[in-house]
C-alpha positions, 0 to 999 in steps of 0.5 A: 500500499502506498499511503495509510491515512488516519484521521476524523472519520466525520460525515460533512454538511454542507451549508450557504450562510451570510457574514451575519449569521457567523457574527451572531454565532460568534464564529470566526471565519475561516477557522475550526471550531469544536461544538457538541452535539446540542450546539450542532443541532441548534446551528443546523436548525436555521440552515438549509443543507446544500449537501452531505458527504463523507469527509474529514481532512485526511479522508479527502486527501486519501480519496483524492489519492485513490482518484489517482490510482494510488493504492491507499487506505483509511483508518477512522472511528465511526459508530455502527449507526446510519451515518457511520454506514454511509461513511464506509460505503462512501470510502469504499465507492472511491476504491479506498481500503477502510481498515476499521470494523465499527461497532455500537459505540456510546457516541454517534458518528461525527459530523461537520457543519461546513458554513460556506460565506459569500466570498467561498471561504469555509467556516467549520463547526465539528462535533466529533462524536465517536471519531474524536475517541479513537485509541491505540486498539483501533490502530493496527500495527501490521497494516501501518507497517505496509504502508509506504507513508502514514498520513496523519491530521493535526485535527486528531491530536489531543490528550488521552486516547487519540494522542495514544493512537497517534504515537502508536501510528508513528512508532510503527510507520516507515515514514510520516507525513502530517497536516497541521490542519488549522490555526486554532489547532496549532495554537493549542498544541503549539509546544506538541506540534513543534516537537512533532515537526522537529523530531517525528515527522517526514512530511509537514504540511501547513498554510503560511498562517499556520506554520508563522503561528508554530514559529511564532513570527510574522515574517515568512522568510523566518518560516523558510529559514526554520525549514532549512534548519530541518532535515525534512520535507516542509510544504507550505501553501501560500494562497494566491502567492502559491506553494513552497517546498523546503527540503533539507536546505533546497527550496522549490517554489510553484505559482498559483493558477489564475482566473478560477471560478472559486465556489468553495475553498473547502478541501483545498489544503486536503487536495494539495496534499493529495497531489503532492503526495501522489508525486512523492510516492511515484517519484515525481520531482519536488517541483511536479509534486507542487504542480500536481498539488496545485492542480487538484487544489485549483480543481476542487475549490471551483465545486462545492464540497472537498471531493473531486 
């Protein structure tokens, strides 16, 4: 197997909102907020649902990789309920091997309310449900050892059971990639993330905002200088400024695609990671890998939802 993803198994619920809705509910545009089941139900009661789809950041990347004909798998915790079955069926339809045997859990399958504002930005309110209860017993070490790369998401990092699952995965991996996921996620776990980036990970994906928060700087040159001190593959997306990869001391840049009809930025980072990792496991050059990531992210933001 080329790549095994481990992440939050969440069903995305897509809704269009205006800016006033975000203000009224004290939500910060373009970020992810964890909410409980009552909060989720309260928010969704005011909205019209555009669509639902099996989601989760790394799962979106893994589906993208499968669509590029890579041999991939995913581990994510759902419960044996209607949404859990739909989640599993959605992955299998995309030729993703699902390495989790669902059973009845105390909490339902997780949901993510994706609020799309008129500027196409997405603001996420996530009720993790049983996805946030993933533990080391849910991680099959033998499956991990057979994958060339294990791909993890920062969203999964938390004290307790998810952290144990994360550590078991890292300890059994041949090579580890991780997405920092979200600015608030970085700020919640800055010390631990910095340790992971320096000592445990081989490939790191972050956007410019996340990387600057991680190193506590406002200057992008500082991020590049930091990355060049590491014997890693650090990949930073910069929106309209394109993307950059720093491998050891080499710096490779690629420009963004122009004149796009942007509808929804959900999944841009997820599909960028899919394209880049496709390049890595198929021995493409760093520049070609960046271009593939840019190609996929450009396609997904011209449609609603995080899947091509």
